[in-house]
Structures are given as structure tokens and as C-alpha cells.
KEVODREN-938751 format. One record per residue (C-alpha): residue number from 1; x, y, z; residue in one letter. Coordinates in Angstrom, 2 decimals. Example, Ala and Ser with C-alpha at 12.3 -4.5 7.8 and 13.67 -1.06 7.14 Angstrom:
2
ATOM:1:12.30:-4.50:7.80:a
ATOM:2:13.67:-1.06:7.14:s
//
This chain:
338
ATOM:1:30.05:-59.67:78.77:m
ATOM:2:26.69:-58.65:77.27:v
ATOM:3:25.63:-61.42:74.90:a
ATOM:4:25.43:-60.61:71.20:l
ATOM:5:24.03:-63.13:68.73:i
ATOM:6:25.16:-62.57:65.14:a
ATOM:7:22.52:-63.84:62.74:l
ATOM:8:24.03:-65.54:59.72:v
ATOM:9:22.31:-65.15:56.36:s
ATOM:10:23.50:-68.20:54.48:a
ATOM:11:21.61:-70.87:52.55:c
ATOM:12:21.92:-74.52:53.42:s
ATOM:13:20.54:-77.91:52.34:g
ATOM:14:18.24:-80.37:54.03:d
ATOM:15:18.63:-81.77:57.53:s
ATOM:16:19.92:-85.18:56.47:s
ATOM:17:23.38:-84.21:57.66:g
ATOM:18:26.70:-84.15:55.90:g
ATOM:19:30.31:-83.19:56.23:t
ATOM:20:33.07:-81.60:54.26:t
ATOM:21:36.31:-82.59:55.94:t
ATOM:22:39.71:-81.02:55.40:t
ATOM:23:42.83:-82.03:57.29:n
ATOM:24:45.42:-79.30:57.73:v
ATOM:25:48.76:-79.72:59.55:p
ATOM:26:48.72:-77.64:62.72:p
ATOM:27:50.83:-74.50:62.79:e
ATOM:28:51.51:-75.11:66.45:t
ATOM:29:51.37:-78.24:68.56:t
ATOM:30:48.24:-78.61:70.65:s
ATOM:31:48.77:-79.13:74.34:t
ATOM:32:47.13:-82.31:75.60:s
ATOM:33:44.92:-81.88:78.61:i
ATOM:34:45.33:-84.46:81.37:p
ATOM:35:42.59:-87.06:81.61:d
ATOM:36:40.52:-85.60:84.41:s
ATOM:37:36.95:-84.40:84.53:t
ATOM:38:35.03:-81.76:86.41:t
ATOM:39:33.00:-84.47:88.14:t
ATOM:40:35.90:-85.71:90.27:a
ATOM:41:35.81:-85.13:94.00:s
ATOM:42:38.46:-83.84:96.40:p
ATOM:43:40.98:-86.51:97.24:g
ATOM:44:41.47:-87.67:93.65:t
ATOM:45:44.80:-87.44:91.81:d
ATOM:46:43.78:-84.17:90.12:w
ATOM:47:46.49:-81.55:90.58:e
ATOM:48:46.06:-77.81:90.57:r
ATOM:49:47.73:-76.02:87.65:p
ATOM:50:50.77:-73.90:88.52:p
ATOM:51:50.65:-70.16:89.12:v
ATOM:52:53.35:-69.45:86.57:c
ATOM:53:53.14:-65.68:85.99:d
ATOM:54:53.77:-66.52:82.33:c
ATOM:55:52.56:-65.09:79.04:e
ATOM:56:49.65:-66.65:77.12:p
ATOM:57:50.70:-69.67:75.06:e
ATOM:58:49.28:-70.48:71.62:v
ATOM:59:48.36:-74.17:71.86:v
ATOM:60:46.40:-74.43:68.60:a
ATOM:61:46.21:-72.34:65.43:s
ATOM:62:43.31:-72.70:63.00:i
ATOM:63:43.47:-71.08:59.55:p
ATOM:64:40.84:-68.69:58.28:v
ATOM:65:39.06:-69.78:55.11:g
ATOM:66:37.88:-72.97:53.44:e
ATOM:67:40.16:-75.22:55.51:s
ATOM:68:39.33:-73.60:58.84:g
ATOM:69:37.08:-70.94:60.35:v
ATOM:70:34.90:-68.74:58.15:t
ATOM:71:34.75:-64.96:58.54:y
ATOM:72:31.78:-63.04:57.09:l
ATOM:73:31.35:-59.28:56.55:h
ATOM:74:34.81:-58.55:57.95:l
ATOM:75:35.48:-55.60:55.64:d
ATOM:76:31.87:-54.69:54.90:t
ATOM:77:31.05:-51.17:56.14:p
ATOM:78:28.27:-50.96:58.73:e
ATOM:79:27.91:-54.76:58.86:a
ATOM:80:28.42:-56.90:61.95:q
ATOM:81:31.38:-59.24:61.27:p
ATOM:82:30.68:-62.91:61.94:v
ATOM:83:33.26:-65.50:62.95:g
ATOM:84:33.52:-68.32:65.47:p
ATOM:85:30.84:-68.49:68.12:g
ATOM:86:32.25:-70.65:70.90:a
ATOM:87:35.12:-72.81:72.12:l
ATOM:88:34.82:-76.23:73.78:a
ATOM:89:37.58:-78.51:75.11:i
ATOM:90:37.57:-82.14:76.15:d
ATOM:91:39.99:-84.09:78.34:d
ATOM:92:41.67:-85.70:75.31:r
ATOM:93:43.22:-82.49:74.11:g
ATOM:94:40.67:-81.63:71.41:r
ATOM:95:39.84:-77.98:70.85:f
ATOM:96:36.42:-77.67:69.22:v
ATOM:97:35.40:-74.38:67.62:v
ATOM:98:31.82:-73.59:66.66:l
ATOM:99:32.18:-72.04:63.20:d
ATOM:100:29.18:-69.73:63.14:t
ATOM:101:30.23:-68.07:59.88:g
ATOM:102:30.66:-71.42:58.12:g
ATOM:103:27.75:-73.22:59.83:l
ATOM:104:29.97:-76.04:61.02:g
ATOM:105:32.48:-77.39:63.51:i
ATOM:106:36.28:-77.17:63.43:v
ATOM:107:38.34:-79.56:65.57:v
ATOM:108:42.03:-78.93:66.29:a
ATOM:109:44.21:-81.72:67.70:t
ATOM:110:47.88:-82.65:67.64:e
ATOM:111:47.18:-84.43:64.32:a
ATOM:112:45.88:-81.32:62.59:g
ATOM:113:42.70:-79.39:61.87:v
ATOM:114:39.46:-81.02:60.73:e
ATOM:115:36.58:-78.96:59.39:k
ATOM:116:33.07:-80.38:59.28:m
ATOM:117:30.40:-78.40:57.45:t
ATOM:118:26.90:-79.26:58.64:l
ATOM:119:23.90:-79.38:56.32:e
ATOM:120:21.05:-77.42:57.86:w
ATOM:121:17.41:-77.27:56.84:d
ATOM:122:17.12:-73.54:57.40:r
ATOM:123:19.12:-70.39:58.01:i
ATOM:124:20.29:-70.00:61.58:q
ATOM:125:22.84:-68.60:63.98:s
ATOM:126:25.00:-70.98:65.97:l
ATOM:127:25.25:-69.80:69.58:i
ATOM:128:27.10:-72.38:71.71:d
ATOM:129:28.52:-75.92:71.67:i
ATOM:130:29.34:-78.65:74.21:v
ATOM:131:31.12:-81.97:73.71:i
ATOM:132:29.31:-85.19:74.65:v
ATOM:133:30.42:-88.82:74.53:d
ATOM:134:29.14:-89.54:71.03:d
ATOM:135:29.50:-86.13:69.42:g
ATOM:136:28.27:-82.63:70.16:y
ATOM:137:25.28:-80.59:71.25:l
ATOM:138:24.80:-77.26:69.48:i
ATOM:139:22.57:-74.42:70.63:l
ATOM:140:21.23:-72.61:67.57:e
ATOM:141:18.70:-69.93:66.73:l
ATOM:142:16.76:-70.05:63.45:p
ATOM:143:16.93:-66.79:61.53:f
ATOM:144:14.11:-64.42:62.47:g
ATOM:145:12.98:-66.58:65.38:s
ATOM:146:13.03:-66.03:69.13:d
ATOM:147:12.87:-69.79:69.85:q
ATOM:148:16.23:-71.56:70.03:a
ATOM:149:16.80:-75.28:69.79:r
ATOM:150:19.43:-77.83:70.76:i
ATOM:151:20.76:-80.01:67.96:v
ATOM:152:22.45:-83.38:68.42:e
ATOM:153:25.42:-83.79:66.08:v
ATOM:154:27.30:-87.10:65.79:a
ATOM:155:31.08:-87.29:65.68:a
ATOM:156:30.89:-87.67:61.88:d
ATOM:157:28.81:-84.46:61.65:a
ATOM:158:25.51:-86.24:61.01:t
ATOM:159:22.64:-84.20:62.42:i
ATOM:160:20.44:-86.14:64.83:g
ATOM:161:17.59:-85.16:67.12:n
ATOM:162:16.37:-81.57:67.30:l
ATOM:163:14.97:-80.16:70.54:y
ATOM:164:12.94:-76.94:70.29:d
ATOM:165:13.31:-75.16:73.61:l
ATOM:166:10.00:-74.41:75.35:p
ATOM:167:8.85:-70.89:76.08:q
ATOM:168:10.64:-69.51:79.12:g
ATOM:169:13.99:-70.44:77.59:l
ATOM:170:13.77:-68.30:74.45:w
ATOM:171:16.00:-65.42:73.41:l
ATOM:172:13.56:-62.91:74.86:g
ATOM:173:13.70:-64.78:78.18:d
ATOM:174:17.40:-63.98:78.50:g
ATOM:175:18.99:-66.98:76.77:l
ATOM:176:22.78:-66.57:76.52:t
ATOM:177:24.26:-70.09:76.31:g
ATOM:178:24.35:-73.56:77.78:f
ATOM:179:26.73:-76.06:79.37:r
ATOM:180:26.81:-79.51:80.94:l
ATOM:181:26.49:-79.92:84.70:g
ATOM:182:28.77:-82.13:86.83:p
ATOM:183:26.60:-85.19:86.10:n
ATOM:184:26.07:-84.30:82.42:d
ATOM:185:22.88:-82.37:83.09:e
ATOM:186:21.92:-79.91:80.36:t
ATOM:187:22.00:-76.43:81.87:w
ATOM:188:20.50:-73.55:79.88:i
ATOM:189:22.03:-70.22:80.88:e
ATOM:190:19.76:-67.21:81.18:l
ATOM:191:21.21:-63.75:81.78:e
ATOM:192:24.80:-65.07:81.75:l
ATOM:193:23.98:-67.70:84.36:g
ATOM:194:22.13:-65.42:86.76:n
ATOM:195:19.31:-67.91:86.16:r
ATOM:196:19.88:-71.50:85.03:v
ATOM:197:17.37:-74.01:83.68:a
ATOM:198:18.09:-77.70:84.22:d
ATOM:199:16.28:-79.29:81.27:i
ATOM:200:15.47:-82.92:80.48:d
ATOM:201:15.80:-83.11:76.70:l
ATOM:202:13.68:-86.27:76.49:s
ATOM:203:10.63:-84.49:77.92:t
ATOM:204:11.65:-80.81:77.58:l
ATOM:205:10.64:-80.31:81.21:e
ATOM:206:12.82:-77.88:83.11:f
ATOM:207:13.36:-76.24:86.47:a
ATOM:208:14.93:-72.80:86.88:i
ATOM:209:17.19:-71.83:89.78:t
ATOM:210:18.99:-68.63:90.63:e
ATOM:211:22.50:-69.54:89.52:g
ATOM:212:24.16:-72.86:88.79:f
ATOM:213:22.78:-75.71:90.93:p
ATOM:214:25.97:-77.57:91.86:y
ATOM:215:25.67:-80.37:94.45:p
ATOM:216:27.23:-78.17:97.16:d
ATOM:217:24.83:-75.29:96.54:g
ATOM:218:23.99:-72.48:94.16:l
ATOM:219:26.69:-70.45:92.40:y
ATOM:220:25.17:-67.07:91.63:v
ATOM:221:25.80:-63.32:91.57:i
ATOM:222:24.13:-61.63:94.55:k
ATOM:223:24.74:-57.98:93.68:t
ATOM:224:25.01:-56.30:90.27:w
ATOM:225:26.78:-53.13:89.15:m
ATOM:226:27.93:-52.16:92.64:e
ATOM:227:31.44:-51.04:93.67:p
ATOM:228:31.88:-54.56:95.07:t
ATOM:229:30.13:-57.58:93.56:t
ATOM:230:29.09:-60.38:95.90:l
ATOM:231:29.11:-63.89:94.44:f
ATOM:232:27.60:-66.81:96.31:q
ATOM:233:29.50:-70.09:95.79:a
ATOM:234:27.63:-72.76:97.72:g
ATOM:235:28.07:-71.86:101.39:d
ATOM:236:30.80:-69.33:100.57:t
ATOM:237:30.46:-65.71:99.52:t
ATOM:238:33.31:-63.93:97.73:v
ATOM:239:33.78:-60.25:96.97:e
ATOM:240:34.97:-58.95:93.61:i
ATOM:241:36.16:-55.37:93.64:e
ATOM:242:35.43:-53.03:90.76:n
ATOM:243:38.91:-51.87:89.80:q
ATOM:244:37.99:-49.47:87.00:s
ATOM:245:35.11:-47.55:88.51:g
ATOM:246:32.93:-48.41:85.51:g
ATOM:247:30.14:-50.93:85.06:v
ATOM:248:31.18:-54.43:86.13:m
ATOM:249:29.49:-57.75:85.32:t
ATOM:250:30.65:-60.97:86.97:s
ATOM:251:29.94:-64.45:85.65:y
ATOM:252:30.69:-68.11:86.37:m
ATOM:253:33.37:-69.69:84.16:i
ATOM:254:33.73:-73.12:85.74:g
ATOM:255:34.49:-75.39:88.67:k
ATOM:256:37.44:-77.74:89.34:n
ATOM:257:37.41:-81.25:90.87:p
ATOM:258:38.92:-79.96:94.14:d
ATOM:259:36.02:-77.55:94.66:g
ATOM:260:37.92:-74.47:93.51:s
ATOM:261:36.09:-72.29:91.00:f
ATOM:262:36.77:-69.56:88.44:v
ATOM:263:34.78:-66.38:87.99:l
ATOM:264:35.01:-63.77:85.24:g
ATOM:265:34.77:-60.03:85.78:a
ATOM:266:33.99:-57.78:82.84:n
ATOM:267:34.40:-54.03:83.33:e
ATOM:268:33.12:-51.31:80.99:l
ATOM:269:34.37:-47.74:81.21:t
ATOM:270:33.90:-44.66:79.04:e
ATOM:271:36.07:-41.59:78.47:d
ATOM:272:36.63:-38.99:75.76:s
ATOM:273:38.13:-41.67:73.50:e
ATOM:274:35.09:-43.95:73.75:g
ATOM:275:34.16:-47.19:75.48:l
ATOM:276:36.79:-49.51:76.96:h
ATOM:277:36.28:-53.13:77.96:v
ATOM:278:38.56:-55.12:80.24:t
ATOM:279:38.05:-58.69:81.34:d
ATOM:280:39.84:-60.89:83.84:h
ATOM:281:39.35:-64.24:85.55:a
ATOM:282:39.67:-64.94:89.26:l
ATOM:283:40.46:-68.38:90.69:w
ATOM:284:39.16:-69.10:94.20:f
ATOM:285:39.61:-72.16:96.40:d
ATOM:286:36.56:-73.92:97.85:a
ATOM:287:36.69:-71.68:100.94:e
ATOM:288:36.59:-68.50:98.84:g
ATOM:289:40.26:-67.55:99.11:n
ATOM:290:41.71:-65.94:95.99:l
ATOM:291:44.40:-68.20:94.51:l
ATOM:292:45.30:-66.45:91.26:a
ATOM:293:44.03:-64.23:88.48:r
ATOM:294:44.63:-63.67:84.79:v
ATOM:295:43.77:-60.92:82.32:d
ATOM:296:41.59:-62.02:79.40:i
ATOM:297:42.72:-60.34:76.15:p
ATOM:298:39.33:-59.14:74.92:v
ATOM:299:40.94:-56.03:73.46:g
ATOM:300:42.93:-58.16:71.02:d
ATOM:301:39.87:-59.73:69.42:q
ATOM:302:39.35:-59.02:65.73:l
ATOM:303:35.77:-60.32:65.78:i
ATOM:304:33.45:-60.65:68.76:y
ATOM:305:33.19:-64.25:70.03:v
ATOM:306:30.18:-64.97:72.21:q
ATOM:307:31.71:-67.82:74.26:h
ATOM:308:35.51:-67.62:73.96:p
ATOM:309:36.60:-68.65:77.47:t
ATOM:310:36.71:-72.23:78.78:v
ATOM:311:38.07:-73.80:81.97:l
ATOM:312:39.96:-76.93:80.90:g
ATOM:313:39.92:-80.24:82.73:a
ATOM:314:43.50:-79.44:83.77:d
ATOM:315:42.38:-76.29:85.63:g
ATOM:316:43.95:-73.91:83.10:n
ATOM:317:41.97:-71.21:81.34:l
ATOM:318:41.73:-71.31:77.54:y
ATOM:319:40.68:-68.46:75.27:y
ATOM:320:39.66:-68.29:71.61:l
ATOM:321:41.31:-65.31:69.89:l
ATOM:322:40.46:-64.15:66.36:t
ATOM:323:43.10:-62.53:64.14:t
ATOM:324:43.13:-61.74:60.42:r
ATOM:325:45.24:-64.77:59.56:d
ATOM:326:44.08:-67.40:62.01:d
ATOM:327:42.00:-68.28:65.04:v
ATOM:328:44.19:-69.10:68.04:q
ATOM:329:43.51:-71.12:71.16:v
ATOM:330:45.47:-69.50:73.98:l
ATOM:331:46.34:-71.08:77.31:k
ATOM:332:46.27:-68.19:79.75:l
ATOM:333:48.85:-68.69:82.48:g
ATOM:334:47.59:-68.04:86.00:w
ATOM:335:49.13:-64.97:87.62:q
ATOM:336:49.86:-64.34:91.30:s
ATOM:337:46.83:-62.89:93.05:a
ATOM:338:48.89:-60.16:94.69:g
//
């Protein structure tokens, strides 16, 4: 999906860090994710998730407002609504939401919902978030700037080191997000992962490759906006058919310990009623055989979320859905490929 960064005009304090924490009982019980990581190799005890042909399941519900996620400009005419920016999941069953509207982090677990408001030294937009051992990394863009930075945030919401990204990784260079590699490398995504920069935060030196540089090879789109998209996955090439006849964009969602991988396919069509967007995920084995698929409910979103889809450590696909009353984490059940 074409990246859209909503710039948040909100005042904040200094950069010393701080937190406002509210515990709220969960409206639904979070589903724990088995203790497995994407760095495991074939032959481990990791098991593929079932192809269940089931409906999406709400595994966490986060309220909207002071105790949860903040919405801005929702009912303001001609204004771009702002809500959550990204979803992250760890192997302990924590669902972490980047609260762009509230300039903070919301964590949903079986115990409840915890909101942490960060104290920033300037106005910014929060773009993406990843979970690390001792807290979080947040990708943010200062208001009015083209230069993004990565911010270290401790588990108690204290702001740590700030890393201004060097030129070549700025918004105008195609910056759309970031993620951790299989060995905890910091990968900066450019053009939805069509180019990826592996950056050393201690030196800010980086190397750019076409696609994601996994140990078994590059994972990258080879053709764009064609009736059939070719995606290179290491030594394997898979074909993704354009089912709508419109404009299709494919992108890498994630990779499982057994070598299987998940791709997204976003299709844009136009008719007399306007523009229509459909999105679905495709799960391939390591040899490129299609195992399953699932529709992603982008049409049900109240507010645009830049990074709503995450591949969990259990191999299931999770999706952040905004509604008027709450923000839901959905587990999308894999559907039969046929």
C-alpha cells in the first residue's frame, strides 16, 4: 500500500523521557504466541499454523481515548484523521501499538492495557516501531523535516539514544518503515522494501540492497504493475496474479523459521463509484508453493494505519483494525489456497 505519513501537530516537553501509565482490563483475552522466533532454522520444533478457513478473531481490544489509543481530527472536515501508526508483536504475547495520535506506546497483554505517553523535545510523526530486548525502537519524523531518526525507548518509556538517519535514507529517498533482520539487524525499508538499507546504528554506516538480504538470498519484487508480479525469494521465484485488473503492488510481510514466507498483494481499481482497494496475504513454502491465503480487511479501517499487518512468531497473520469505539488486534485465519 502506498505509504502515507500523517504529521501530528501536538506540543510536547523535553527529551528527558516520561510515562503516563493506565491499566485497563482487556475487553477480550489476548492470545499468547508460542515462544518461537523468526531466527530458528528448519528442523526445530516450530510448527506451521493450521489452515483453518475460519473468520478473523479479535485477540486484543484497546479503548480509544485517554486510557488507550488517541484519535485526532476524526470528525474535522478536510483534515487527515490520525490514529495508530503501527503494530508490533513479540513471542510473549504482547501486542504493541504505536500511538501516533497520542505520541506514545500502548501495550495489550492478557493482564490488560498499558498506555505510556512519551515526552518528546519537538513535534513529530511516529512512523514505525519494533520490539527489542530492553524496550523499543521507534522510527519518527520531526514535523517539517525530511530527515527521520530512530529513537531508543526503554521498557519504562524513558527515551534513550537518538539516531538521525543519514542522507540516502530520508523521506525523499523513499523511506517507508523499518524492521529487524533475522540476526537483529536494523533494516530500513525504502519503497516498501524494494530497496533495503542494513544500517549500523553505532556508526550510521549502511549498505543498500535490492530487497531484503536474508541469509538464503534477496527477497525482492522483480516486476511492478504487470498482469503478473514476479517476486524473487532467495533462489525461488513466485508469481502473483493480478485478480482485479487494476494496479497491484506486492510487498514482503515476513518469513517463518521453516523458510516459508508471506507476501502481501494490494490491488487498486477504479469505477464510476470511485477507487477501491483490496489487500490479501499469500503464504508460500520455501520452494515457492502456495500454501494458503487470507484477505486483509483494509476496507473496514476507520483510520488509515501505515503498518497494520504483522507476521507473528507462531506463523499467523495479525492485523490492527481501527473502529470508532476501539482498536482491535485481529488474528486472520489462513484460508485454503484453492
